[in-house]
MIDOSE-1310 file (N, C-alpha, C; in nm, 2 decimals, decimal comma, always signed):
residues 192
tmqd	+0,07/-0,14/-0,02/+0,01/-0,01/+0,01/+0,07/+0,12/-0,04; +0,02/+0,25/-0,01/+0,11/+0,37/-0,02/+0,16/+0,38/+0,11; +0,11/+0,35/+0,21/+0,17/+0,38/+0,34/+0,30/+0,31/+0,35; +0,29/+0,15/+0,31/+0,41/+0,08/+0,33/+0,50/+0,18/+0,24
weew	+0,49/+0,23/+0,17/+0,60/+0,34/+0,09/+0,59/+0,46/+0,13; +0,54/+0,52/+0,25/+0,57/+0,64/+0,32/+0,52/+0,74/+0,23; +0,42/+0,71/+0,14/+0,35/+0,83/+0,08/+0,22/+0,85/+0,11; +0,18/+0,96/+0,04/+0,05/+1,01/+0,07/-0,05/+0,93/+0,03
cnek	-0,18/+0,86/+0,10/-0,26/+0,79/+0,10/-0,40/+0,82/+0,08; -0,52/+0,81/+0,01/-0,59/+0,84/+0,05/-0,72/+0,73/+0,07; -0,75/+0,72/+0,21/-0,83/+0,60/+0,27/-0,94/+0,56/+0,20; -1,00/+0,66/+0,12/-1,14/+0,65/+0,03/-1,14/+0,55/-0,07
kkem	-0,99/+0,57/-0,11/-0,95/+0,49/-0,26/-0,85/+0,40/-0,24; -0,85/+0,34/-0,16/-0,79/+0,22/-0,14/-0,82/+0,10/-0,13; -0,74/-0,02/-0,18/-0,79/-0,14/-0,20/-0,69/-0,20/-0,10; -0,73/-0,33/-0,06/-0,64/-0,39/+0,07/-0,60/-0,50/-0,01
lile	-0,48/-0,54/-0,06/-0,36/-0,63/-0,10/-0,35/-0,74/-0,01; -0,39/-0,86/-0,05/-0,38/-0,98/+0,05/-0,31/-1,10/-0,06; -0,27/-1,21/+0,03/-0,20/-1,30/-0,04/-0,32/-1,43/-0,03; -0,34/-1,49/-0,09/-0,45/-1,61/-0,10/-0,37/-1,74/-0,16
sqsq	-0,39/-1,84/-0,09/-0,36/-1,96/-0,15/-0,46/-1,98/-0,27; -0,42/-2,06/-0,39/-0,54/-2,10/-0,48/-0,59/-2,20/-0,46; -0,58/-2,31/-0,34/-0,62/-2,43/-0,30/-0,63/-2,38/-0,14; -0,74/-2,41/-0,07/-0,73/-2,39/+0,08/-0,65/-2,49/+0,10
gkig	-0,58/-2,46/+0,23/-0,51/-2,53/+0,33/-0,37/-2,55/+0,27; -0,33/-2,52/+0,16/-0,19/-2,52/+0,10/-0,14/-2,40/+0,10; +0,00/-2,36/+0,13/+0,06/-2,27/+0,17/+0,21/-2,29/+0,11; +0,25/-2,18/+0,03/+0,37/-2,17/-0,05/+0,36/-2,15/-0,20
rnlr	+0,40/-2,23/-0,31/+0,39/-2,15/-0,43/+0,31/-2,13/-0,47; +0,18/-2,17/-0,41/+0,04/-2,15/-0,50/-0,02/-1,98/-0,48; +0,06/-1,93/-0,39/+0,00/-1,77/-0,35/-0,04/-1,69/-0,47; -0,09/-1,63/-0,46/-0,12/-1,50/-0,55/-0,19/-1,40/-0,50
ptvr	-0,18/-1,29/-0,55/-0,22/-1,16/-0,51/-0,38/-1,16/-0,54; -0,43/-1,10/-0,42/-0,58/-1,07/-0,47/-0,64/-0,95/-0,42; -0,74/-0,91/-0,47/-0,79/-0,74/-0,44/-0,91/-0,78/-0,34; -0,90/-0,76/-0,22/-1,06/-0,77/-0,17/-1,15/-0,65/-0,14
reye	-1,28/-0,61/-0,23/-1,34/-0,53/-0,19/-1,47/-0,56/-0,14; -1,55/-0,45/-0,14/-1,66/-0,44/-0,04/-1,74/-0,54/-0,14; -1,73/-0,49/-0,27/-1,86/-0,56/-0,37/-1,76/-0,62/-0,49; -1,79/-0,73/-0,45/-1,76/-0,84/-0,55/-1,75/-0,79/-0,69
qpev	-1,65/-0,73/-0,76/-1,68/-0,68/-0,93/-1,55/-0,72/-1,00; -1,57/-0,73/-1,10/-1,43/-0,78/-1,19/-1,34/-0,65/-1,20; -1,41/-0,54/-1,19/-1,26/-0,40/-1,16/-1,31/-0,36/-1,04; -1,21/-0,25/-1,01/-1,15/-0,19/-0,93/-1,15/-0,04/-0,98
khvg	-1,22/+0,08/-0,92/-1,19/+0,21/-0,99/-1,02/+0,22/-0,86; -0,94/+0,27/-0,94/-0,78/+0,34/-0,83/-0,73/+0,46/-0,90; -0,69/+0,53/-0,85/-0,62/+0,67/-0,87/-0,70/+0,74/-1,00; -0,87/+0,75/-1,03/-0,91/+0,74/-1,12/-0,91/+0,72/-1,26
imlq	-0,89/+0,58/-1,24/-0,90/+0,50/-1,39/-0,98/+0,35/-1,31; -1,02/+0,29/-1,41/-1,09/+0,14/-1,38/-0,99/+0,06/-1,43; -0,90/-0,02/-1,29/-0,83/-0,12/-1,33/-0,92/-0,27/-1,31; -0,88/-0,37/-1,40/-0,97/-0,45/-1,43/-0,90/-0,57/-1,32
edgl	-0,94/-0,69/-1,32/-0,88/-0,80/-1,24/-0,76/-0,84/-1,31; -0,77/-0,86/-1,45/-0,64/-0,93/-1,52/-0,54/-0,81/-1,51; -0,55/-0,66/-1,49/-0,46/-0,58/-1,47/-0,47/-0,49/-1,60; -0,56/-0,50/-1,69/-0,59/-0,41/-1,82/-0,67/-0,29/-1,81
ynld	-0,64/-0,22/-1,90/-0,74/-0,11/-1,88/-0,83/-0,09/-1,98; -0,84/-0,19/-2,03/-0,99/-0,19/-2,18/-1,10/-0,16/-2,11; -1,15/-0,18/-2,00/-1,26/-0,10/-1,91/-1,29/+0,02/-1,92; -1,16/+0,10/-1,89/-1,15/+0,22/-1,86/-1,12/+0,27/-1,98
tanr	-1,10/+0,26/-2,08/-1,09/+0,31/-2,21/-1,22/+0,32/-2,30; -1,30/+0,20/-2,28/-1,43/+0,19/-2,35/-1,48/+0,30/-2,24; -1,49/+0,32/-2,09/-1,55/+0,41/-2,02/-1,51/+0,51/-2,07; -1,42/+0,58/-2,13/-1,39/+0,71/-2,12/-1,43/+0,74/-2,26
aqka	-1,43/+0,68/-2,35/-1,48/+0,67/-2,51/-1,63/+0,68/-2,49; -1,67/+0,60/-2,43/-1,84/+0,62/-2,44/-1,89/+0,75/-2,34; -1,82/+0,77/-2,29/-1,81/+0,95/-2,18/-1,84/+1,06/-2,30; -1,70/+1,06/-2,38/-1,69/+1,14/-2,49/-1,76/+1,13/-2,55
rski	-1,82/+0,99/-2,62/-1,93/+1,02/-2,72/-2,07/+1,07/-2,70; -2,10/+1,03/-2,57/-2,22/+1,10/-2,52/-2,23/+1,24/-2,52; -2,11/+1,29/-2,48/-2,11/+1,46/-2,45/-2,12/+1,50/-2,60; -2,05/+1,39/-2,67/-2,06/+1,48/-2,83/-2,19/+1,49/-2,88
fvln	-2,23/+1,38/-2,83/-2,43/+1,38/-2,91/-2,50/+1,47/-2,81; -2,47/+1,49/-2,69/-2,55/+1,61/-2,63/-2,49/+1,72/-2,71; -2,40/+1,75/-2,72/-2,35/+1,93/-2,79/-2,45/+1,89/-2,94; -2,42/+1,80/-2,98/-2,45/+1,79/-3,14/-2,63/+1,81/-3,13
qawg	-2,66/+1,77/-3,04/-2,85/+1,78/-3,01/-2,85/+1,92/-3,00; -2,79/+1,98/-2,90/-2,80/+2,12/-2,85/-2,78/+2,23/-2,98; -2,70/+2,20/-3,03/-2,65/+2,27/-3,18/-2,74/+2,24/-3,30; -2,85/+2,17/-3,26/-2,92/+2,11/-3,39/-3,04/+2,22/-3,43
ktka	-3,15/+2,15/-3,41/-3,31/+2,25/-3,44/-3,37/+2,30/-3,36; -3,41/+2,44/-3,36/-3,48/+2,49/-3,25/-3,63/+2,37/-3,26; -3,72/+2,42/-3,16/-3,86/+2,36/-3,17/-3,91/+2,37/-3,28; -3,90/+2,50/-3,31/-3,99/+2,54/-3,46/-3,94/+2,48/-3,58
gkak	-3,84/+2,41/-3,58/-3,76/+2,36/-3,69/-3,67/+2,42/-3,77; -3,61/+2,53/-3,72/-3,52/+2,58/-3,78/-3,41/+2,55/-3,74; -3,29/+2,55/-3,84/-3,17/+2,52/-3,77/-3,10/+2,63/-3,70; -3,03/+2,62/-3,60/-2,96/+2,67/-3,49/-2,82/+2,71/-3,55
rvnr	-2,80/+2,83/-3,54/-2,66/+2,88/-3,64/-2,58/+2,88/-3,49; -2,48/+2,80/-3,52/-2,36/+2,82/-3,38/-2,22/+2,81/-3,50; -2,16/+2,89/-3,49/-2,07/+2,93/-3,52/-1,93/+2,80/-3,53; -1,89/+2,78/-3,66/-1,79/+2,65/-3,65/-1,69/+2,65/-3,56
airl	-1,62/+2,78/-3,56/-1,51/+2,81/-3,43/-1,56/+2,76/-3,32; -1,66/+2,80/-3,27/-1,75/+2,80/-3,11/-1,74/+2,66/-3,12; -1,81/+2,56/-3,22/-1,79/+2,43/-3,17/-1,68/+2,35/-3,17; -1,60/+2,38/-3,28/-1,47/+2,34/-3,23/-1,42/+2,34/-3,10
cvlk	-1,40/+2,47/-3,05/-1,37/+2,52/-2,92/-1,40/+2,43/-2,83; -1,55/+2,43/-2,81/-1,62/+2,37/-2,71/-1,60/+2,21/-2,71; -1,64/+2,16/-2,83/-1,57/+2,02/-2,87/-1,42/+1,97/-2,78; -1,36/+2,06/-2,84/-1,20/+2,02/-2,79/-1,18/+2,03/-2,63
aivt	-1,27/+2,13/-2,58/-1,28/+2,16/-2,41/-1,30/+2,08/-2,37; -1,40/+1,96/-2,41/-1,48/+1,88/-2,34/-1,46/+1,75/-2,34; -1,38/+1,71/-2,52/-1,35/+1,60/-2,54/-1,21/+1,55/-2,50; -1,13/+1,63/-2,52/-0,99/+1,59/-2,49/-0,95/+1,54/-2,32
ptlt	-1,02/+1,63/-2,21/-0,98/+1,61/-2,11/-1,06/+1,47/-2,08; -1,18/+1,43/-2,14/-1,26/+1,34/-2,10/-1,13/+1,21/-2,13; -1,08/+1,21/-2,27/-1,03/+1,07/-2,30/-0,88/+1,11/-2,25; -0,84/+1,19/-2,17/-0,70/+1,20/-2,13/-0,67/+1,21/-1,99
aack	-0,80/+1,22/-1,92/-0,78/+1,22/-1,78/-0,70/+1,11/-1,73; -0,64/+1,13/-1,64/-0,51/+1,00/-1,57/-0,48/+0,93/-1,65; -0,42/+0,99/-1,75/-0,39/+0,92/-1,86/-0,25/+0,87/-1,86; -0,15/+0,97/-1,78/-0,02/+0,95/-1,78/+0,00/+0,84/-1,72
trpw	-0,05/+0,79/-1,64/+0,03/+0,68/-1,53/+0,00/+0,56/-1,57; -0,06/+0,54/-1,66/-0,12/+0,39/-1,71/-0,04/+0,35/-1,83; -0,05/+0,22/-1,88/+0,01/+0,19/-2,02/-0,12/+0,18/-2,07; -0,09/+0,22/-2,21/-0,18/+0,24/-2,30/-0,13/+0,12/-2,46
tkqq	-0,22/+0,04/-2,49/-0,19/-0,06/-2,59/-0,24/+0,04/-2,71; -0,19/-0,02/-2,84/-0,22/+0,01/-2,99/-0,39/+0,05/-3,02; -0,46/-0,05/-2,97/-0,59/-0,07/-2,98/-0,66/+0,02/-2,89; -0,64/+0,07/-2,76/-0,69/+0,16/-2,70/-0,65/+0,34/-2,76
lhav	-0,56/+0,29/-2,80/-0,47/+0,45/-2,87/-0,59/+0,48/-2,97; -0,57/+0,36/-3,04/-0,67/+0,41/-3,17/-0,82/+0,42/-3,12; -0,87/+0,38/-3,02/-1,02/+0,37/-2,95/-1,03/+0,53/-2,91; -0,94/+0,57/-2,84/-0,98/+0,76/-2,83/-0,96/+0,79/-2,94
akvq	-0,88/+0,81/-3,01/-0,84/+0,88/-3,13/-0,96/+0,88/-3,24; -1,03/+0,75/-3,24/-1,14/+0,74/-3,31/-1,27/+0,84/-3,26; -1,27/+0,86/-3,13/-1,37/+0,94/-3,05/-1,31/+1,08/-3,10; -1,21/+1,09/-3,11/-1,16/+1,27/-3,13/-1,22/+1,27/-3,28
klal	-1,17/+1,18/-3,39/-1,23/+1,21/-3,52/-1,38/+1,22/-3,55; -1,45/+1,18/-3,45/-1,58/+1,19/-3,41/-1,60/+1,36/-3,42; -1,54/+1,37/-3,32/-1,59/+1,51/-3,25/-1,54/+1,61/-3,34; -1,44/+1,59/-3,44/-1,40/+1,71/-3,55/-1,53/+1,67/-3,65
rigy	-1,53/+1,55/-3,71/-1,66/+1,56/-3,78/-1,77/+1,63/-3,76; -1,84/+1,63/-3,62/-1,94/+1,67/-3,52/-1,91/+1,81/-3,57; -1,82/+1,87/-3,54/-1,76/+2,02/-3,52/-1,77/+2,08/-3,64; -1,68/+2,02/-3,75/-1,71/+2,06/-3,89/-1,85/+2,04/-3,95
gagy	-1,92/+1,95/-3,88/-2,07/+1,91/-3,95/-2,02/+1,85/-4,10; -1,94/+1,77/-4,10/-1,88/+1,67/-4,21/-1,90/+1,52/-4,20; -1,98/+1,50/-4,26/-2,01/+1,34/-4,28/-1,90/+1,22/-4,30; -1,87/+1,10/-4,25/-1,75/+1,04/-4,30/-1,76/+1,00/-4,46
keme	-1,91/+0,98/-4,52/-1,91/+0,91/-4,64/-1,86/+1,05/-4,74; -1,90/+1,20/-4,68/-1,89/+1,29/-4,74/-1,74/+1,34/-4,75; -1,69/+1,30/-4,65/-1,51/+1,36/-4,65/-1,47/+1,24/-4,74; -1,51/+1,13/-4,76/-1,45/+1,04/-4,84/-1,44/+1,08/-4,99
rhgi	-1,55/+1,13/-5,01/-1,59/+1,16/-5,14/-1,56/+1,28/-5,20; -1,49/+1,36/-5,13/-1,41/+1,51/-5,15/-1,27/+1,45/-5,10; -1,22/+1,38/-5,07/-1,09/+1,32/-5,04/-1,04/+1,39/-4,92; -1,11/+1,41/-4,84/-1,08/+1,49/-4,69/-1,02/+1,40/-4,60
thka	-0,90/+1,39/-4,55/-0,88/+1,34/-4,45/-0,89/+1,39/-4,29; -0,89/+1,28/-4,21/-0,90/+1,32/-4,05/-0,79/+1,42/-4,03; -0,67/+1,40/-4,04/-0,54/+1,47/-4,04/-0,55/+1,61/-4,10; -0,61/+1,65/-4,20/-0,66/+1,75/-4,27/-0,75/+1,84/-4,17
lmqa	-0,84/+1,77/-4,12/-0,93/+1,85/-4,01/-0,88/+1,89/-3,90; -0,77/+1,79/-3,84/-0,73/+1,81/-3,72/-0,62/+1,96/-3,74; -0,55/+1,91/-3,88/-0,47/+2,06/-3,85/-0,54/+2,16/-3,89; -0,65/+2,20/-3,97/-0,73/+2,31/-4,00/-0,80/+2,39/-3,87
aawt	-0,84/+2,24/-3,77/-0,88/+2,30/-3,64/-0,79/+2,30/-3,55; -0,67/+2,30/-3,55/-0,55/+2,32/-3,49/-0,56/+2,25/-3,39; -0,59/+2,13/-3,35/-0,61/+2,01/-3,25/-0,50/+1,96/-3,24; -0,45/+1,87/-3,15/-0,34/+1,81/-3,12/-0,38/+1,66/-3,11
pved	-0,36/+1,56/-3,22/-0,40/+1,44/-3,19/-0,39/+1,37/-3,06; -0,48/+1,30/-2,99/-0,48/+1,27/-2,84/-0,37/+1,18/-2,81; -0,33/+1,09/-2,93/-0,22/+1,00/-2,91/-0,13/+1,06/-2,88; -0,03/+1,23/-2,94/+0,05/+1,28/-2,90/+0,01/+1,32/-2,76
iikr	-0,08/+1,40/-2,75/-0,11/+1,44/-2,60/-0,09/+1,34/-2,48; -0,15/+1,21/-2,48/-0,10/+1,10/-2,43/+0,07/+1,06/-2,41; +0,08/+1,07/-2,52/+0,27/+1,07/-2,50/+0,32/+1,14/-2,43; +0,29/+1,27/-2,42/+0,33/+1,39/-2,39/+0,32/+1,38/-2,27
qtlt	+0,20/+1,38/-2,19/+0,17/+1,39/-2,05/+0,24/+1,25/-2,00; +0,25/+1,16/-2,02/+0,32/+1,01/-2,01/+0,47/+1,04/-1,95; +0,55/+1,11/-2,06/+0,69/+1,15/-2,06/+0,72/+1,26/-1,95; +0,58/+1,33/-1,90/+0,60/+1,43/-1,81/+0,58/+1,38/-1,70
wlgh	+0,49/+1,29/-1,66/+0,49/+1,19/-1,57/+0,65/+1,11/-1,53; +0,68/+1,04/-1,63/+0,82/+1,00/-1,64/+0,92/+1,04/-1,59; +0,93/+1,20/-1,63/+1,03/+1,30/-1,59/+1,00/+1,34/-1,43; +0,88/+1,35/-1,40/+0,86/+1,38/-1,28/+0,90/+1,28/-1,19
varm	+0,89/+1,14/-1,23/+0,94/+1,03/-1,12/+1,11/+1,03/-1,14; +1,15/+1,08/-1,28/+1,31/+1,03/-1,27/+1,37/+1,15/-1,18; +1,31/+1,28/-1,18/+1,36/+1,34/-1,11/+1,35/+1,35/-0,90; +1,27/+1,24/-0,90/+1,26/+1,23/-0,75/+1,43/+1,17/-0,69
tper	+1,39/+1,20/-0,56/+1,54/+1,15/-0,50/+1,55/+0,99/-0,51; +1,66/+0,94/-0,51/+1,70/+0,81/-0,55/+1,59/+0,70/-0,40; +1,58/+0,76/-0,29/+1,51/+0,66/-0,20/+1,36/+0,67/-0,20; +1,33/+0,77/-0,30/+1,17/+0,76/-0,29/+1,12/+0,63/-0,36
lpkl	+1,03/+0,55/-0,32/+0,97/+0,45/-0,33/+0,93/+0,44/-0,50; +0,84/+0,54/-0,52/+0,80/+0,55/-0,65/+0,88/+0,50/-0,77; +1,00/+0,62/-0,72/+1,12/+0,57/-0,83/+1,21/+0,44/-0,82; +1,20/+0,41/-0,72/+1,25/+0,24/-0,69/+1,15/+0,15/-0,75
amfg	+1,01/+0,19/-0,74/+0,93/+0,08/-0,80/+0,92/+0,12/-0,97; +0,96/+0,25/-1,03/+0,96/+0,24/-1,16/+1,10/+0,21/-1,22; +1,22/+0,25/-1,15/+1,37/+0,27/-1,22/+1,45/+0,12/-1,16; +1,37/+0,10/-1,05/+1,47/-0,03/-0,98/+1,58/+0,04/-0,89
């Protein structure tokens, strides 16, 4: 636990890690770490992210992508039509600015301290591309027909790809841990 590491610990967000034998009565090589929780669930929230029993973050990535998608669709409906059926005129620059301010933090919150697979990065990038299309009011088929790429939309909107944001935040966190004094346990855990 973080108390063992002599670091700050939030009592409301910690789990108790214990060793249990896979077969009752036997002690020795069959010990494996397990997390005991108040409610038996296949995942547990840890430092703002969802950690699954298998140690992966697929559920957290899917939750973040779904939250961002739902925010995009809520905004798109708000920018839709009035009750009288007339189209609302919301400036494209404002739409893009609002989408960027809402979607990017939703996708990248607590991203610096967790590992990312290529599939997970692709999943969050896909949501960012959806936000761009909604912001520009361009459909996927329409973009294909006119030869417009997501990269071109991203450059025109001056958005940084979410993969680059995640890499930058991860490297910033790595630098923070690297600058810790050698006796600090987070540094020992990461760099040995």
